[in-house]
C-alpha positions as CSV (number, residue, x, y, z in Angstrom):
1,M,10.6,-42.4,-38.5
2,P,13.5,-43.2,-40.8
3,G,16.5,-40.9,-40.6
4,L,19.9,-40.4,-38.9
5,D,20.3,-41.5,-35.3
6,E,23.1,-39.2,-34.1
7,S,23.6,-41.4,-31.0
8,R,25.0,-44.2,-33.2
9,P,28.7,-44.1,-34.4
10,F,29.5,-43.3,-38.0
11,I,31.5,-46.1,-39.6
12,P,33.2,-45.0,-42.8
13,V,33.2,-47.6,-45.5
14,G,35.6,-47.8,-48.4
15,I,34.0,-47.0,-51.7
16,A,35.4,-47.6,-55.2
17,I,34.0,-45.7,-58.1
18,L,34.1,-47.4,-61.5
19,T,33.1,-45.4,-64.7
20,V,32.3,-47.7,-67.6
21,S,32.7,-45.8,-70.9
22,D,34.3,-46.0,-74.3
23,T,34.6,-42.2,-74.5
24,R,35.1,-40.7,-71.0
25,T,38.5,-39.8,-69.6
26,A,39.5,-38.6,-66.1
27,A,39.3,-35.0,-67.5
28,D,35.6,-35.3,-68.5
29,D,34.1,-38.0,-66.2
30,R,31.4,-35.8,-64.7
31,S,29.4,-38.7,-63.2
32,G,32.5,-40.2,-61.5
33,D,33.4,-36.7,-60.3
34,L,29.8,-36.2,-58.9
35,L,29.9,-39.5,-57.1
36,A,33.4,-38.8,-55.7
37,E,32.3,-35.4,-54.4
38,R,29.2,-36.9,-52.7
39,V,31.2,-39.7,-51.1
40,A,33.7,-37.2,-49.7
41,A,30.9,-35.0,-48.4
42,A,29.1,-37.8,-46.7
43,G,32.1,-39.2,-44.9
44,P,33.0,-42.6,-46.4
45,R,36.5,-43.2,-47.7
46,L,37.1,-43.1,-51.5
47,A,39.2,-46.3,-51.7
48,A,39.7,-46.3,-55.5
49,R,38.5,-44.8,-58.7
50,T,39.0,-45.8,-62.4
51,I,37.5,-45.9,-65.8
52,V,37.2,-49.0,-68.0
53,I,35.8,-49.5,-71.5
54,D,32.5,-51.0,-72.2
55,D,33.8,-54.5,-72.2
56,R,32.3,-57.3,-70.1
57,Q,35.6,-58.9,-69.2
58,A,37.3,-55.6,-68.4
59,I,34.4,-54.8,-66.0
60,V,34.4,-58.3,-64.5
61,D,38.2,-58.1,-63.9
62,R,38.0,-54.7,-62.2
63,L,35.0,-55.8,-60.0
64,R,36.8,-59.0,-59.0
65,A,40.0,-57.1,-58.1
66,W,38.0,-54.7,-55.9
67,V,36.0,-57.5,-54.3
68,A,39.3,-59.1,-53.3
69,D,40.6,-55.8,-51.9
70,D,40.0,-55.5,-48.1
71,A,40.0,-51.7,-48.5
72,V,36.9,-51.8,-50.7
73,D,33.5,-52.4,-49.0
74,V,31.4,-51.0,-51.8
75,V,31.7,-50.6,-55.6
76,I,29.6,-48.0,-57.4
77,A,29.7,-48.3,-61.2
78,T,28.3,-45.7,-63.5
79,G,27.6,-46.3,-67.1
80,G,26.8,-49.3,-69.4
81,T,23.4,-50.0,-67.9
82,G,21.3,-49.2,-71.0
83,V,20.0,-51.5,-73.7
84,T,22.4,-50.9,-76.5
85,G,24.9,-53.5,-77.7
86,R,27.8,-51.9,-75.8
87,D,25.9,-51.7,-72.5
88,V,27.2,-54.8,-70.7
89,T,27.6,-53.6,-67.1
90,P,24.6,-55.7,-65.7
91,E,25.9,-58.8,-67.5
92,A,29.3,-58.3,-65.9
93,F,27.7,-57.8,-62.5
94,A,25.8,-61.0,-63.0
95,Q,29.1,-62.9,-63.5
96,V,30.5,-61.5,-60.2
97,C,27.5,-61.2,-57.9
98,E,26.5,-64.0,-55.6
99,K,23.3,-62.4,-54.4
100,D,21.2,-59.8,-56.2
101,I,19.5,-56.9,-54.4
102,P,16.5,-56.4,-56.8
103,G,14.9,-53.7,-54.6
104,F,17.8,-51.4,-55.5
105,G,17.0,-51.3,-59.2
106,E,13.3,-51.1,-58.5
107,L,13.7,-48.1,-56.1
108,F,16.1,-46.4,-58.4
109,R,13.7,-46.6,-61.4
110,W,10.9,-45.3,-59.1
111,L,13.0,-42.3,-58.1
112,S,14.3,-41.8,-61.6
113,F,10.7,-41.8,-63.0
114,Q,10.1,-38.6,-61.0
115,S,12.9,-36.9,-62.9
116,I,12.8,-38.4,-66.4
117,G,9.4,-40.1,-66.7
118,T,9.0,-43.3,-68.7
119,S,12.6,-43.0,-70.0
120,T,13.6,-44.7,-66.8
121,I,12.5,-48.0,-68.3
122,Q,15.7,-48.0,-70.3
123,S,17.8,-48.3,-67.2
124,R,19.0,-51.6,-66.0
125,A,20.4,-50.3,-62.7
126,A,21.3,-53.2,-60.5
127,A,22.9,-54.2,-57.2
128,G,24.3,-57.2,-55.5
129,V,26.8,-58.7,-53.1
130,A,30.0,-60.5,-54.0
131,D,32.2,-62.0,-51.2
132,G,31.1,-59.5,-48.7
133,T,31.3,-56.4,-51.0
134,Y,28.3,-54.4,-52.2
135,L,28.1,-53.7,-55.9
136,F,25.9,-51.0,-57.4
137,A,25.5,-50.4,-61.1
138,L,24.1,-46.9,-62.1
139,P,23.4,-45.3,-65.4
140,G,26.1,-43.0,-66.7
141,S,24.3,-39.7,-66.5
142,T,24.9,-37.2,-63.7
143,G,21.1,-37.0,-63.1
144,A,21.0,-40.8,-62.5
145,C,24.0,-40.7,-60.2
146,K,22.3,-37.8,-58.2
147,D,19.1,-39.8,-57.9
148,A,20.9,-43.0,-56.8
149,W,23.2,-41.3,-54.3
150,D,20.9,-38.7,-52.8
151,G,17.8,-41.0,-52.8
152,I,19.3,-44.3,-51.8
153,L,23.0,-44.8,-51.3
154,R,23.8,-41.8,-49.0
155,D,21.4,-43.2,-46.4
156,Q,22.1,-46.9,-46.9
157,L,25.9,-46.4,-46.7
158,D,25.6,-44.4,-43.4
159,S,25.8,-46.6,-40.3
160,R,23.6,-44.2,-38.4
161,H,20.6,-44.5,-40.8
162,R,17.5,-46.0,-39.1
163,P,15.7,-48.3,-39.2
164,C,18.4,-50.2,-41.0
165,N,21.3,-49.8,-43.5
166,F,23.7,-51.7,-45.6
167,V,26.7,-50.8,-43.4
168,E,25.4,-52.7,-40.3
169,L,25.1,-55.8,-42.4
170,L,28.7,-55.8,-43.8
171,P,30.1,-58.0,-41.0
172,R,27.4,-60.6,-41.8
173,L,27.6,-60.7,-45.6
174,R,30.0,-63.7,-45.6
175,E,27.8,-65.9,-43.3
176,S,26.8,-69.3,-44.5
Protein backbone atom coordinates (compact mmCIF):
# COMPACT_ATOMS: atom_id res chain seq x y z
CA MET A 1 0.00 0.00 0.00
CA PRO A 2 1.21 3.50 -0.70
CA GLY A 3 1.93 5.70 2.27
CA LEU A 4 4.63 6.85 4.67
CA ASP A 5 7.32 4.40 5.70
CA GLU A 6 8.35 5.76 9.12
CA SER A 7 11.48 3.58 9.09
CA ARG A 8 12.93 5.75 6.32
CA PRO A 9 14.65 9.06 7.13
CA PHE A 10 12.92 12.34 6.30
CA ILE A 11 15.06 14.44 3.95
CA PRO A 12 13.97 18.10 3.95
CA VAL A 13 14.13 19.64 0.47
CA GLY A 14 14.41 23.36 -0.22
CA ILE A 15 11.22 24.74 -1.74
CA ALA A 16 10.83 28.14 -3.39
CA ILE A 17 7.32 29.55 -3.88
CA LEU A 18 6.67 31.85 -6.82
CA THR A 19 3.38 33.73 -7.11
CA VAL A 20 2.69 34.96 -10.63
CA SER A 21 0.24 37.86 -10.59
CA ASP A 22 -0.28 41.40 -11.80
CA THR A 23 -2.44 42.21 -8.78
CA ARG A 24 -1.29 40.28 -5.72
CA THR A 25 1.06 41.66 -3.11
CA ALA A 26 2.71 40.08 -0.07
CA ALA A 27 -0.24 41.38 1.97
CA ASP A 28 -2.89 39.50 -0.02
CA ASP A 29 -1.10 36.51 -1.55
CA ARG A 30 -3.44 33.89 -0.10
CA SER A 31 -2.25 31.07 -2.39
CA GLY A 32 1.40 31.76 -1.62
CA ASP A 33 0.54 31.90 2.09
CA LEU A 34 -1.33 28.60 1.89
CA LEU A 35 1.60 26.88 0.17
CA ALA A 36 4.12 28.35 2.63
CA GLU A 37 2.02 27.14 5.58
CA ARG A 38 1.70 23.65 4.14
CA VAL A 39 5.42 23.45 3.35
CA ALA A 40 6.27 24.47 6.91
CA ALA A 41 3.83 21.94 8.39
CA ALA A 42 5.18 19.09 6.24
CA GLY A 43 8.84 19.68 7.09
CA PRO A 44 10.63 20.86 3.94
CA ARG A 45 12.60 24.13 4.09
CA LEU A 46 11.06 27.28 2.61
CA ALA A 47 14.14 28.37 0.65
CA ALA A 48 12.62 31.46 -0.98
CA ARG A 49 9.38 33.18 -1.83
CA THR A 50 8.52 36.04 -4.17
CA ILE A 51 5.89 37.52 -6.47
CA VAL A 52 6.48 38.38 -10.14
CA ILE A 53 4.13 39.92 -12.67
CA ASP A 54 2.52 37.94 -15.47
CA ASP A 55 5.46 38.44 -17.80
CA ARG A 56 7.13 35.50 -19.51
CA GLN A 57 10.67 36.88 -19.22
CA ALA A 58 10.23 37.83 -15.55
CA ILE A 59 9.05 34.29 -14.80
CA VAL A 60 11.88 32.72 -16.82
CA ASP A 61 14.47 34.90 -15.07
CA ARG A 62 13.18 33.98 -11.60
CA LEU A 63 12.99 30.26 -12.46
CA ARG A 64 16.54 30.25 -13.86
CA ALA A 65 17.89 32.06 -10.79
CA TRP A 66 16.30 29.49 -8.47
CA VAL A 67 17.39 26.56 -10.64
CA ALA A 68 20.96 27.85 -10.28
CA ASP A 69 20.59 28.20 -6.49
CA ASP A 70 21.83 25.11 -4.62
CA ALA A 71 19.42 25.86 -1.74
CA VAL A 72 16.42 25.34 -4.04
CA ASP A 73 15.45 21.77 -4.94
CA VAL A 74 11.82 22.51 -5.89
CA VAL A 75 9.98 25.53 -7.27
CA ILE A 76 6.21 25.73 -6.85
CA ALA A 77 4.62 28.51 -8.90
CA THR A 78 1.02 29.58 -8.42
CA GLY A 79 -0.83 31.65 -10.98
CA GLY A 80 -0.74 32.30 -14.70
CA THR A 81 -1.77 28.80 -15.82
CA GLY A 82 -5.10 29.72 -17.40
CA VAL A 83 -5.90 30.46 -21.01
CA THR A 84 -6.14 34.26 -21.06
CA GLY A 85 -3.63 36.46 -22.82
CA ARG A 86 -1.71 37.29 -19.63
CA ASP A 87 -1.46 33.62 -18.54
CA VAL A 88 2.09 32.74 -19.61
CA THR A 89 3.46 30.57 -16.80
CA PRO A 90 3.40 27.31 -18.82
CA GLU A 91 5.19 29.04 -21.71
CA ALA A 92 7.86 30.32 -19.30
CA PHE A 93 8.23 26.84 -17.83
CA ALA A 94 8.65 25.42 -21.35
CA GLN A 95 11.61 27.77 -21.87
CA VAL A 96 13.31 26.52 -18.70
CA CYS A 97 12.36 22.84 -18.36
CA GLU A 98 14.58 20.16 -19.83
CA LYS A 99 12.10 17.35 -19.15
CA ASP A 100 8.35 17.53 -18.72
CA ILE A 101 6.44 15.54 -16.11
CA PRO A 102 3.11 15.24 -17.97
CA GLY A 103 1.53 13.01 -15.33
CA PHE A 104 1.53 15.88 -12.85
CA GLY A 105 -0.87 18.01 -14.89
CA GLU A 106 -3.01 15.01 -15.70
CA LEU A 107 -3.29 13.96 -12.05
CA PHE A 108 -3.87 17.55 -10.93
CA ARG A 109 -6.78 17.99 -13.34
CA TRP A 110 -8.25 14.65 -12.23
CA LEU A 111 -8.11 15.76 -8.58
CA SER A 112 -9.38 19.22 -9.43
CA PHE A 113 -12.31 17.76 -11.38
CA GLN A 114 -13.60 16.35 -8.11
CA SER A 115 -13.73 19.90 -6.68
CA ILE A 116 -14.67 22.12 -9.62
CA GLY A 117 -15.96 19.77 -12.30
CA THR A 118 -15.33 20.53 -15.93
CA SER A 119 -13.88 23.96 -15.12
CA THR A 120 -10.60 22.12 -14.49
CA ILE A 121 -10.16 21.96 -18.28
CA GLN A 122 -9.10 25.63 -18.14
CA SER A 123 -6.03 24.75 -16.07
CA ARG A 124 -2.67 24.27 -17.73
CA ALA A 125 -0.97 23.02 -14.56
CA ALA A 126 2.40 21.61 -15.50
CA ALA A 127 5.64 20.21 -14.10
CA GLY A 128 9.13 19.50 -15.24
CA VAL A 129 12.80 19.29 -14.35
CA ALA A 130 15.53 21.83 -15.06
CA ASP A 131 19.17 21.16 -14.13
CA GLY A 132 18.24 18.94 -11.21
CA THR A 133 15.42 21.14 -9.88
CA TYR A 134 11.73 20.20 -9.92
CA LEU A 135 9.36 22.87 -11.24
CA PHE A 136 5.59 22.80 -10.61
CA ALA A 137 3.10 25.30 -12.07
CA LEU A 138 -0.26 25.51 -10.27
CA PRO A 139 -3.30 27.68 -10.86
CA GLY A 140 -3.56 30.76 -8.65
CA SER A 141 -6.60 29.80 -6.57
CA THR A 142 -6.26 28.56 -3.00
CA GLY A 143 -8.46 25.57 -3.92
CA ALA A 144 -6.07 24.56 -6.69
CA CYS A 145 -3.08 24.94 -4.38
CA LYS A 146 -4.81 22.77 -1.75
CA ASP A 147 -5.62 20.11 -4.36
CA ALA A 148 -2.05 20.06 -5.67
CA TRP A 149 -0.29 20.10 -2.29
CA ASP A 150 -2.62 17.79 -0.37
CA GLY A 151 -3.24 15.40 -3.26
CA ILE A 152 0.19 15.19 -4.91
CA LEU A 153 3.08 17.31 -3.67
CA ARG A 154 2.93 16.58 0.06
CA ASP A 155 3.56 12.89 -0.61
CA GLN A 156 5.90 13.21 -3.55
CA LEU A 157 8.12 15.71 -1.70
CA ASP A 158 8.43 13.44 1.34
CA SER A 159 11.36 11.02 1.16
CA ARG A 160 9.44 8.49 3.27
CA HIS A 161 6.55 8.12 0.82
CA ARG A 162 6.30 4.65 -0.72
CA PRO A 163 6.43 3.08 -3.19
CA CYS A 164 8.44 6.01 -4.62
CA ASN A 165 8.77 9.79 -4.48
CA PHE A 166 10.45 12.72 -6.20
CA VAL A 167 12.93 13.28 -3.34
CA GLU A 168 14.68 9.95 -3.77
CA LEU A 169 15.28 10.82 -7.44
CA LEU A 170 16.89 14.21 -6.76
CA PRO A 171 20.48 12.88 -6.72
CA ARG A 172 19.91 11.27 -10.13
CA LEU A 173 18.22 14.15 -11.99
CA ARG A 174 21.49 15.35 -13.53
CA GLU A 175 22.52 11.93 -14.88
CA SER A 176 23.32 11.66 -18.54
